[in-house]
Each structure stands twice: as structure tokens, then as C-alpha cells.
Backbone as ProteinMPNN parsed JSONL, in Angstrom:
{"seq_chain_A": "LLVSSLVGKDRIIFATKEDHETPSSAELVADDPDDPYEEQGLILPNGDINWNCPCLGGMASGPCGEQFKSAFSCFHYSTEEIKGSDCVDQFRAMQECMQKYPDLYPQEDENDEKSSKDLEAASLEGSAAKEEKGSS", "coords_chain_A": {"N_chain_A": [[28.597, -10.875, -33.653], [27.089, -10.772, -30.588], [24.992, -8.793, -28.684], [23.838, -8.101, -25.553], [21.399, -6.678, -23.509], [19.67, -5.368, -20.656], [16.48, -4.03, -20.417], [14.23, -2.6, -18.49], [11.956, -5.101, -17.714], [12.416, -6.657, -19.867], [14.599, -8.458, -22.064], [16.92, -7.563, -24.404], [18.328, -8.702, -27.358], [20.8, -8.393, -29.746], [21.588, -9.582, -32.945], [23.92, -10.601, -35.458], [24.052, -10.899, -39.087], [25.637, -13.071, -39.67], [25.353, -14.569, -37.332], [22.781, -15.582, -37.648], [23.143, -17.266, -39.797], [24.608, -19.388, -38.892], [24.252, -22.776, -37.966], [21.929, -23.846, -35.461], [22.792, -24.89, -32.157], [21.169, -25.784, -30.264], [19.493, -28.12, -28.176], [16.657, -30.189, -28.065], [14.797, -31.156, -25.276], [13.206, -33.974, -23.953], [9.882, -33.921, -22.606], [9.506, -33.934, -19.098], [7.536, -35.719, -17.07], [7.606, -35.625, -14.315], [8.542, -33.175, -13.665], [8.149, -30.454, -11.638], [7.632, -27.914, -12.575], [6.547, -28.139, -15.013], [3.935, -27.566, -17.386], [0.918, -28.501, -16.209], [-1.737, -28.059, -15.988], [-4.483, -26.795, -13.962], [-5.021, -28.42, -11.721], [-2.948, -30.683, -10.174], [-1.755, -34.069, -10.85], [-1.817, -35.381, -8.348], [-3.883, -34.147, -7.063], [-3.391, -31.736, -5.858], [-3.257, -28.108, -5.953], [-2.012, -26.412, -8.757], [-0.069, -23.883, -8.485], [1.496, -22.566, -10.311], [0.2, -22.544, -12.694], [-0.573, -21.049, -15.785], [-3.188, -20.379, -16.175], [-4.15, -19.144, -13.939], [-3.468, -16.575, -14.159], [-1.434, -15.154, -12.84], [-2.412, -14.489, -10.368], [-1.769, -15.849, -8.007], [0.698, -14.933, -7.324], [0.737, -12.203, -7.027], [0.354, -9.023, -5.218], [-1.712, -9.713, -3.548], [-1.506, -12.383, -3.367], [-1.227, -14.34, -1.299], [-3.685, -14.155, 0.032], [-5.352, -14.829, -2.086], [-4.521, -17.487, -2.562], [-5.272, -18.653, -0.149], [-8.098, -18.346, -0.178], [-8.77, -19.662, -2.598], [-7.742, -22.223, -2.14], [-9.302, -22.993, 0.053], [-11.827, -23.087, -1.182], [-11.325, -25.066, -3.162], [-10.804, -27.379, -1.634], [-13.103, -27.596, -0.178], [-15.768, -29.266, 1.419], [-18.346, -28.79, 1.827], [-21.951, -28.802, 1.37], [-22.894, -26.756, -0.298], [-20.518, -25.906, -2.196], [-17.662, -24.229, -1.053], [-19.019, -22.541, 0.647], [-18.101, -22.332, 3.176], [-16.007, -20.612, 3.061], [-16.202, -17.876, 3.161], [-14.957, -15.877, 4.757], [-12.265, -15.991, 3.914], [-12.499, -15.273, 1.186], [-13.511, -12.716, 1.518], [-11.322, -11.422, 2.744], [-9.505, -11.58, 0.628], [-10.81, -9.976, -1.276], [-10.817, -7.512, 0.071], [-8.092, -6.986, 0.144], [-7.547, -6.768, -2.616], [-8.948, -4.46, -3.227], [-7.242, -2.524, -2.347], [-5.439, -2.25, -4.358], [-6.297, -0.983, -6.949], [-5.375, -0.527, -9.558], [-4.126, -2.877, -10.321], [-6.068, -4.776, -9.871], [-8.808, -4.328, -11.293], [-11.966, -3.061, -10.337], [-15.34, -4.327, -10.504], [-17.915, -2.73, -12.458], [-20.634, -0.684, -11.189], [-23.136, -1.913, -11.85], [-22.399, -4.586, -12.448], [-21.324, -5.291, -10.002], [-23.55, -5.131, -8.332], [-25.032, -7.229, -9.41], [-23.407, -9.455, -8.775], [-23.496, -9.325, -5.996], [-26.203, -9.765, -5.606], [-26.368, -12.397, -6.514], [-24.746, -13.66, -4.627], [-26.241, -13.163, -2.283], [-28.586, -14.552, -2.928], [-27.579, -17.127, -3.037], [-26.779, -17.532, -0.375], [-29.276, -17.282, 0.867], [-30.553, -19.454, -0.265], [-29.078, -21.57, 0.839], [-29.68, -21.249, 3.523], [-32.416, -21.777, 3.485], [-32.366, -24.478, 2.758], [-31.18, -25.578, 5.029], [-33.138, -25.044, 6.953], [-35.255, -26.608, 5.976], [-34.153, -29.164, 6.224], [-33.967, -29.436, 8.987], [-36.532, -29.636, 10.031]], "CA_chain_A": [[28.681, -10.235, -32.344], [25.82, -10.716, -29.864], [24.978, -7.792, -27.635], [22.676, -8.326, -24.711], [21.199, -5.659, -22.483], [18.382, -5.444, -19.981], [15.703, -2.804, -20.404], [13.035, -2.952, -17.713], [11.89, -6.545, -17.488], [12.697, -7.332, -21.124], [15.995, -8.624, -22.442], [17.064, -7.298, -25.829], [19.531, -9.323, -27.911], [21.064, -8.032, -31.136], [22.351, -10.621, -33.611], [24.394, -10.225, -36.791], [23.644, -11.796, -40.171], [26.429, -14.303, -39.514], [24.751, -15.353, -36.247], [21.606, -16.271, -38.171], [23.558, -18.272, -40.79], [25.213, -20.519, -38.188], [23.232, -23.717, -37.487], [21.695, -23.825, -34.014], [23.309, -26.029, -31.398], [20.189, -26.06, -29.204], [18.959, -29.477, -28.149], [15.34, -30.312, -27.461], [14.769, -32.148, -24.206], [11.873, -34.575, -23.826], [9.141, -33.471, -21.423], [9.642, -34.761, -17.907], [6.251, -35.641, -16.373], [7.834, -35.383, -12.895], [9.029, -31.812, -13.503], [7.084, -29.693, -10.981], [7.374, -26.657, -13.27], [5.923, -28.449, -16.297], [2.527, -27.164, -17.459], [0.07, -29.67, -15.989], [-3.11, -27.649, -15.73], [-4.756, -26.202, -12.662], [-4.952, -29.421, -10.666], [-1.889, -31.659, -10.435], [-2.258, -35.452, -10.765], [-2.047, -35.8, -6.957], [-5.03, -33.417, -6.544], [-2.981, -30.424, -5.342], [-3.417, -26.97, -6.861], [-0.782, -26.015, -9.443], [-0.031, -22.424, -8.378], [2.239, -22.035, -11.451], [-0.618, -22.642, -13.906], [-0.846, -19.747, -16.39], [-4.628, -20.124, -16.132], [-4.453, -18.305, -12.778], [-3.173, -15.195, -14.534], [-0.525, -14.501, -11.912], [-3.094, -14.123, -9.118], [-1.133, -16.48, -6.857], [1.98, -14.311, -7.002], [0.591, -10.757, -6.919], [0.382, -8.519, -3.847], [-2.76, -10.4, -2.775], [-1.313, -13.805, -3.661], [-1.496, -15.209, -0.146], [-5.136, -14.147, 0.253], [-5.94, -15.602, -3.184], [-4.235, -18.905, -2.316], [-6.092, -19.094, 0.98], [-9.496, -18.449, -0.613], [-8.908, -20.688, -3.635], [-7.51, -23.525, -1.489], [-10.496, -23.294, 0.841], [-12.878, -23.488, -2.12], [-10.955, -26.329, -3.822], [-10.888, -28.502, -0.7], [-14.369, -27.518, 0.551], [-16.643, -30.445, 1.331], [-19.703, -28.348, 2.167], [-22.965, -29.106, 0.361], [-22.711, -25.666, -1.256], [-19.051, -25.834, -2.216], [-17.078, -22.928, -0.78], [-19.815, -21.717, 1.557], [-17.316, -22.194, 4.404], [-14.823, -19.829, 2.717], [-16.585, -16.47, 3.025], [-13.95, -15.003, 5.377], [-11.078, -15.957, 3.06], [-12.802, -14.482, -0.01], [-13.643, -11.32, 1.945], [-9.956, -10.921, 2.936], [-8.935, -11.415, -0.707], [-11.456, -8.819, -1.895], [-10.338, -6.313, 0.763], [-6.731, -6.758, -0.332], [-7.6, -6.321, -4.01], [-9.439, -3.083, -3.272], [-6.102, -1.648, -2.072], [-4.63, -2.18, -5.583], [-7.277, -0.885, -8.048], [-4.719, -0.587, -10.87], [-3.833, -4.283, -10.623], [-7.302, -5.555, -9.788], [-9.931, -3.418, -11.574], [-13.227, -3.456, -9.708], [-16.487, -4.397, -11.41], [-18.697, -1.497, -12.391], [-21.719, -0.757, -10.209], [-24.156, -2.883, -12.259], [-21.86, -5.936, -12.275], [-21.163, -5.527, -8.575], [-24.89, -5.397, -7.805], [-25.417, -8.567, -9.846], [-22.679, -10.471, -8.025], [-24.011, -9.305, -4.629], [-27.504, -10.428, -5.658], [-26.117, -13.838, -6.618], [-24.232, -14.106, -3.332], [-27.363, -13.151, -1.355], [-29.48, -15.647, -3.309], [-26.911, -18.364, -2.658], [-26.87, -17.655, 1.078], [-30.682, -17.526, 1.2], [-30.835, -20.83, -0.659], [-28.479, -22.509, 1.799], [-30.446, -21.123, 4.761], [-33.682, -22.473, 3.257], [-32.101, -25.925, 2.799], [-30.934, -25.952, 6.417], [-34.423, -25.034, 7.656], [-36.004, -27.777, 5.513], [-33.543, -30.376, 6.753], [-34.088, -29.542, 10.431], [-37.914, -29.766, 10.478]], "C_chain_A": [[27.279, -10.162, -31.744], [25.946, -9.683, -28.766], [23.697, -8.011, -26.849], [22.579, -7.202, -23.695], [19.818, -5.827, -21.881], [17.729, -4.079, -19.993], [14.406, -3.136, -19.678], [13.043, -4.428, -17.418], [12.239, -7.343, -18.738], [14.192, -7.423, -21.374], [16.083, -8.468, -23.951], [18.382, -7.894, -26.297], [19.636, -8.93, -29.378], [21.941, -9.118, -31.75], [22.761, -10.131, -35.005], [23.87, -11.222, -37.813], [24.364, -13.131, -40.044], [25.846, -15.197, -38.414], [23.568, -16.17, -36.752], [21.97, -17.371, -39.158], [24.162, -19.499, -40.131], [24.113, -21.451, -37.692], [23.13, -23.688, -35.955], [22.277, -25.063, -33.361], [22.358, -26.384, -30.258], [19.667, -27.478, -29.321], [17.595, -29.461, -27.482], [15.375, -31.421, -26.427], [13.347, -32.665, -24.088], [11.206, -34.06, -22.554], [9.317, -34.464, -20.29], [8.335, -34.651, -17.123], [6.407, -35.379, -14.88], [8.345, -33.98, -12.616], [7.917, -30.971, -12.88], [6.747, -28.387, -11.689], [6.719, -26.886, -14.632], [4.454, -28.05, -16.258], [1.658, -28.414, -17.301], [-1.372, -29.299, -15.736], [-3.271, -27.148, -14.311], [-4.597, -27.196, -11.511], [-3.912, -30.477, -11.06], [-2.447, -33.076, -10.288], [-2.536, -35.923, -9.336], [-3.208, -35.048, -6.299], [-4.689, -32.053, -5.963], [-3.21, -29.352, -6.401], [-2.059, -26.622, -7.45], [-0.743, -24.487, -9.474], [0.731, -21.783, -9.529], [1.43, -22.066, -12.744], [-0.869, -21.249, -14.476], [-2.33, -19.384, -16.359], [-5.022, -19.258, -14.939], [-4.087, -16.846, -13.025], [-2.295, -14.452, -13.551], [-1.153, -14.134, -10.577], [-2.38, -14.684, -7.883], [0.163, -15.795, -6.453], [1.904, -12.795, -6.879], [0.617, -10.309, -5.467], [-0.69, -9.145, -2.954], [-2.682, -11.913, -2.985], [-1.651, -14.725, -2.506], [-2.995, -15.29, 0.142], [-5.841, -14.957, -0.833], [-5.739, -17.097, -2.937], [-5.108, -19.452, -1.192], [-7.543, -19.317, 0.554], [-9.683, -19.581, -1.613], [-8.712, -22.081, -3.049], [-8.748, -23.949, -0.707], [-11.608, -23.795, -0.07], [-12.582, -24.863, -2.716], [-11.169, -27.532, -2.902], [-12.203, -28.529, 0.089], [-15.197, -28.776, 0.328], [-18.076, -30.087, 1.712], [-20.677, -28.687, 1.037], [-22.974, -28.02, -0.718], [-21.226, -25.358, -1.22], [-18.565, -24.404, -2.005], [-17.856, -22.07, 0.188], [-19.116, -21.52, 2.896], [-16.087, -21.301, 4.209], [-15.079, -18.328, 2.63], [-15.509, -15.543, 3.589], [-12.707, -14.875, 4.508], [-11.324, -15.116, 1.804], [-12.969, -13.0, 0.341], [-12.255, -10.695, 2.122], [-9.288, -10.678, 1.589], [-9.504, -10.161, -1.366], [-10.967, -7.524, -1.25], [-8.913, -5.977, 0.324], [-6.753, -6.184, -1.745], [-8.083, -4.882, -4.139], [-8.323, -2.077, -2.983], [-5.235, -1.43, -3.315], [-5.549, -2.086, -6.807], [-6.644, -0.928, -9.438], [-4.436, -2.026, -11.288], [-5.092, -5.138, -10.684], [-8.496, -4.621, -10.03], [-11.215, -3.958, -10.96], [-14.324, -3.497, -10.764], [-17.209, -3.065, -11.362], [-19.917, -1.737, -11.501], [-22.76, -1.809, -10.567], [-23.673, -4.308, -12.057], [-21.751, -6.276, -10.799], [-22.503, -5.861, -7.939], [-25.312, -6.814, -8.171], [-24.711, -9.628, -9.023], [-23.147, -10.495, -6.576], [-25.374, -9.982, -4.578], [-27.337, -11.94, -5.716], [-25.644, -14.397, -5.284], [-25.367, -14.188, -2.318], [-28.312, -14.309, -1.647], [-28.887, -16.985, -2.886], [-27.022, -18.591, -1.15], [-28.305, -17.935, 1.519], [-31.06, -18.966, 0.885], [-30.273, -21.833, 0.33], [-29.222, -22.452, 3.117], [-31.766, -21.88, 4.646], [-33.486, -23.982, 3.335], [-31.899, -26.389, 4.246], [-32.244, -26.018, 7.193], [-35.248, -26.254, 7.275], [-35.493, -29.035, 6.184], [-33.766, -30.537, 8.251], [-35.535, -29.736, 10.901], [-38.42, -31.164, 10.378]], "O_chain_A": [[26.383, -9.556, -32.331], [26.909, -9.701, -28.0], [22.61, -8.095, -27.419], [23.581, -6.821, -23.09], [18.909, -6.361, -22.517], [18.35, -3.083, -19.623], [13.575, -3.878, -20.201], [14.037, -4.958, -16.921], [12.347, -8.568, -18.682], [14.956, -6.56, -20.942], [15.391, -9.167, -24.692], [19.432, -7.63, -25.711], [18.695, -9.107, -30.152], [22.93, -9.532, -31.144], [22.048, -9.356, -35.643], [23.313, -12.259, -37.455], [23.78, -14.189, -40.279], [25.842, -16.422, -38.538], [23.372, -17.312, -36.336], [21.198, -18.312, -39.344], [24.224, -20.558, -40.756], [23.151, -20.999, -37.072], [24.13, -23.524, -35.257], [22.258, -26.15, -33.938], [22.696, -27.188, -29.389], [19.426, -27.977, -30.42], [17.399, -28.803, -26.46], [15.919, -32.497, -26.675], [12.392, -31.888, -24.12], [11.873, -33.795, -21.554], [9.281, -35.677, -20.496], [8.049, -33.593, -16.562], [5.451, -34.955, -14.23], [8.561, -33.621, -11.458], [6.865, -30.783, -13.491], [5.692, -27.805, -11.438], [6.375, -25.929, -15.325], [3.8, -28.177, -15.223], [1.665, -29.288, -18.169], [-2.159, -30.144, -15.309], [-2.305, -27.084, -13.55], [-4.091, -26.84, -10.446], [-3.988, -31.078, -12.132], [-3.495, -33.267, -9.671], [-3.399, -36.775, -9.129], [-3.499, -35.268, -5.123], [-5.587, -31.289, -5.61], [-3.34, -29.649, -7.589], [-1.067, -26.544, -6.726], [-1.31, -23.865, -10.372], [0.632, -20.571, -9.72], [1.931, -21.653, -13.79], [-1.323, -20.359, -13.756], [-2.688, -18.214, -16.501], [-6.116, -18.694, -14.925], [-4.364, -15.983, -12.192], [-2.401, -13.231, -13.437], [-0.492, -13.528, -9.734], [-2.389, -14.052, -6.826], [0.68, -16.042, -5.363], [2.93, -12.157, -6.643], [0.872, -11.118, -4.575], [-0.576, -9.104, -1.729], [-3.667, -12.628, -2.803], [-2.283, -15.765, -2.695], [-3.514, -16.36, 0.459], [-6.8, -15.678, -0.557], [-6.675, -17.884, -3.085], [-5.618, -20.57, -1.274], [-8.144, -20.34, 0.879], [-10.626, -20.366, -1.506], [-9.427, -23.015, -3.411], [-9.189, -25.095, -0.784], [-12.256, -24.8, 0.224], [-13.461, -25.723, -2.776], [-11.656, -28.575, -3.338], [-12.392, -29.401, 0.937], [-15.312, -29.279, -0.79], [-18.916, -30.967, 1.898], [-20.27, -28.839, -0.114], [-23.052, -28.324, -1.909], [-20.739, -24.65, -0.338], [-19.003, -23.482, -2.693], [-17.411, -20.974, 0.528], [-19.493, -20.64, 3.669], [-15.223, -21.236, 5.083], [-14.26, -17.59, 2.083], [-15.181, -14.532, 2.969], [-12.151, -13.785, 4.374], [-10.461, -14.336, 1.401], [-12.607, -12.13, -0.451], [-12.033, -9.561, 1.697], [-8.583, -9.684, 1.417], [-8.76, -9.373, -1.949], [-10.727, -6.54, -1.95], [-8.574, -4.806, 0.153], [-6.05, -5.216, -2.032], [-7.675, -4.166, -5.053], [-8.444, -0.904, -3.336], [-4.393, -0.532, -3.332], [-5.581, -3.009, -7.621], [-7.302, -1.324, -10.4], [-4.5, -2.356, -12.472], [-5.17, -6.099, -11.449], [-9.128, -4.171, -9.074], [-11.513, -5.149, -11.05], [-14.257, -2.804, -11.779], [-17.138, -2.347, -10.364], [-20.191, -2.871, -11.11], [-23.228, -2.53, -9.686], [-24.418, -5.153, -11.561], [-22.045, -7.397, -10.385], [-22.592, -6.764, -7.107], [-25.883, -7.525, -7.345], [-25.337, -10.604, -8.608], [-23.197, -11.565, -5.97], [-25.677, -10.695, -3.621], [-28.067, -12.678, -5.055], [-26.079, -15.467, -4.857], [-25.46, -15.163, -1.573], [-28.788, -14.972, -0.726], [-29.608, -17.873, -2.43], [-27.321, -19.698, -0.701], [-28.533, -18.727, 2.433], [-31.778, -19.618, 1.643], [-30.917, -22.839, 0.63], [-29.39, -23.479, 3.774], [-32.189, -22.547, 5.592], [-34.318, -24.692, 3.9], [-32.38, -27.452, 4.64], [-32.449, -26.93, 7.994], [-35.874, -26.874, 8.135], [-36.27, -29.868, 6.652], [-33.758, -31.662, 8.749], [-35.745, -29.984, 12.088], [-39.572, -31.43, 10.72]]}, "name": "protein", "num_of_chains": 1, "seq": "LLVSSLVGKDRIIFATKEDHETPSSAELVADDPDDPYEEQGLILPNGDINWNCPCLGGMASGPCGEQFKSAFSCFHYSTEEIKGSDCVDQFRAMQECMQKYPDLYPQEDENDEKSSKDLEAASLEGSAAKEEKGSS"}
């Protein structure tokens, strides 16, 4: 006798000793390389982003999923000399969204935040310096 019930998001199945003694009738299916849900890494063979990749940790489907997709897409397809430097607005929108959900998106502590702001400032200063050099 198999009993199945749903508790929260988990499904609990109880099986008897007899259930375990019966040979399985499950069949293994060969991997289909054209299956869009198959694990193919972050970037699909055609160069598109695989939003189902577990490596994204669910970021593409959370409450800030659209902002994440916008920022990540911008960065991925950026052709700027400093890749992603044209995506500041998208990353800012993503960060503002994440700040509304501190339980889901823990913020860096003050020291880490200062370090990342310093890196961002240094990056922007570096790009400004390159532009000035190139125009003289």
C-alpha cells in the first residue's frame, strides 16, 4: 500500500516491505540533447542564457527575477570595452529590488559593501581615464 500526501512543498510517500521487494518497472530514457530543460550549463550551444541552470541559484525566478534577467542579459551581451559598463541602470534596479527582500537576498556587511563600492568606483575611474587618453 502506497500512501502519498503533500506537506508544504515536499511530497511524502510511504511504502511497504512488499513494495520494496517488487522489481522496479522504471525505464531509463537516453538524454535528449534537444531537450530545452536538459542541464546544459549557463550558456546554451546557440549562445543564449540558460535561465534554468542550477548555477543561477534560482535568481532568475525569484521576486527580482526580471531585474536579474535584465541585468545579467545586458552584461552577457555587452560589447563595451569594459564589459557590462553599459548596464549600470539594470544592476541598480536589481539591487534596489533585492533590498526590498532582505530575507531572500542577504546584504553584504558594511566592510564587504565598502569594498565592492571601492571596486566599482575604481572601475569607473579607470574607464574615464581610458576615455580621456583615447581622446587626446
